[in-house]
N, C-alpha and C positions, 0 to 999 in steps of 0.2 A: 200824714199826720202822726207817723210813728215817732217816738222820742229818739233823740240823739244822745248817745252816751259818751261821756268823757272818762276814759279809764285812768287818767292821771291829770290832776289839775295843779299847775306850778304857781302857787301863790307865794308872795313874799310874806314872811312872818309879820303880822300887824302888831308890832311891839307897843305902840301907843295905846291901842285899844285893849290889849292884854293887861298892861299896867293899870289902866283905868278900871278894868273889871276887877283887878286885885285890890283896888282902893287907893292906888297911888295917884297923887295929883302934882302936876308940874308946878314948881316953885312953892309947893306947900308941904310935900312929904319928903323927908330926908331918908336916904337909904345908905346904910354903911357899906363899905367895899366888900366885906365878907358876905353879907346878905345878897348884894348885887351879883356876886359871882355864883352864889348858890342858885338864885333864880335863873340866871343865864344858863347854868348847867341843866336845870330842869326843862327849860325851854328847848334846848338842844335835844333832850331826850324825847320831849313831846313831838318834835318834828320827825324824829325817827320812827315813832310809834304810829303816827297818823298816816293812813293810806287814803288820800283825798280823791274821791271820785264824784261824778255828777251826772245828771240827766236833765234834759230840757225838751220841751215840746212847743212848737209854734202852732197856734190854733186860731181860726177866725172866731170872733165873738160878736154878740148882739146884746145891747142893753135894752131891757124892757122896764122903764121906770115904774115904780120908784125903787124896786129892790131885786130885780132878776137879771142875772148875767148868764146868757145862754151861749155855751160853746158848741153844742149840737143838741139834738133832741134828747139824748141820753145824759147830757152833762149840763145841769142847771144849778147855779149857785144862788141862794137867797140871802142877800145882804145889802142893805141900803148904803152902807159905807163903801163896800166894794164896788157897787154900781156907780156911786159918785166918783170914786177913784178912777174908774175905767171909762168915764163918760165920753172922752174924746178918742177912745181907742177902737179900732176896727178889728184888731187882733190882740191876742195875749201871748206872752211867753210864760209857760208854767215850768218851774225849775226846782231841782232838788240837789242836795249834796250830802255826803256822809264822810266821816273821818274813819270809818271802819271799826272793827271790834276790839283790836289790840289796845287802843288808847283807853277804852272804857274798862277793860280788864285791869289795866294798870291803875286807873283812878280808883276803882273799887277796892283793889288790894291795898292801896295806900290809905284809904279812908277806913279800912276795917279794923285798925288798931293792931295790937300785937307787934309784929315786926314792920308794920306799915309806917309810912312817912306822911303824916297829915299835911305838912307844908308842901311836899312834892305833889301830893294829890290835888291840893287847891290850885297850884300852878298849872299842872297838867289839865285840870278841868277848865280853867280860864283860857288857856292856850287853845284847847280843842274847840271850845265854843266860838272863839273869835276867828280861828282859822277856817272852820266849816262855814261860818257866815261870810268870810272873805271869798270863799269859793263861789258864792252866788254873785258877788261883785264881778268876779272873773268871767262867769258865764254871761252876765249882762254885757260886759265889755266885748266879749266874743260876738254876740248878736248885734251889738251896735255897729261893728265893722261891716257885717253882712248887710244890715238894713240901710246903712248910709248909701250904698250903691243903688238902692231903690228909692232914695229920697225920703227915708223914714228913720226913726230912731225909737228909743225906749223912754218911758217915763223915768224920772230920776230916782224914784223910790219904788218899793215893792210892798206887797200886802200878803200876810200869812194867815192861815186858818188859826182861829183862837184869838184873833185881834178884833176888838170892837164887837160888832154883831155878826161877824163871819165865823160861824160856829166851828169849834174844833172838830166836830164830826165830819166836816168836809175834807179833813185830812185823809180819810179812807179813800175817797174818790180821787184825790190828787195822787195818792200813793199808787192807785191803779192806773191812772193816766200816764204816769211817769215810768211804770213798770219797775218800781224801785226794788222789787224782789230780785232783779238781775244784779243789783248792787249788794245783795244779801242784807237788805233792809226790810224787816218785817214790821207789821203794825198790830198793836194789841187791841183787845176788845174796847179799851177806853181811848183809842185813837192816838196813842203815843207810839213813836217809832223806836225800833230797836235795831242796831245800836242807838243809844240815846243821843249821841252827837251826830244827828242827822236832821236836816231842816228842809223845808219846802217854802215856796213863795210864788206869787204871780206878779207880773207887771204888764203894762200896756204898750202896744206898738202904735205910735202916732206919727203923723207927717212932720218932717223937718220944717223949721221956719223957712219961708220963701227966700230970705236973704242967704241962708246957708246953702240951699239948693242952687241958687244962682252962682254962688262962689265956687261950687264944685265944677262948674262948666266954664269958668273964666280962665 
């Protein structure tokens, strides 16, 4: 039940998601060539500043309706929405990723004024948010490959502390389960993670549809 650590996660830059976060819409927002080159330059810098790492833990779970998700006697989450989300799951994957400290230092410097570059800071911030989130997609894809050999897969989405009735305070327990301090990610008294471009989530392990299992052996 110990977490598995990913020292480097090779995700492709999620350009579409980054531009959407920046407010650009396909066929609706026009971007002149000079601004396009500027953004692309900042995106390249973001990629160099981000050190993408992750951690994940596979754990049996038990749902006690209407609102308890029990991983073991010491790990119980209280959330109706989470229990409903995991209702078909016999296991969970708890996962986390971080972009490291350097990207946040650059974002803060750019946003601070003076010689900072606010536009660069906004682009770095958007890129870091989407890249760190994409790392969770990568972790899920990694586990899907393993689980497929067992006739299992993951739910298509994931659930994070702070969403719905799944209180943000649960972040402290998730941080502990994932041993995120090994990735140099700390957690504050208000349950925020530092560096800020760090995220966690849970998803459920479920059986593959019978058809897909049959096709594996044909």
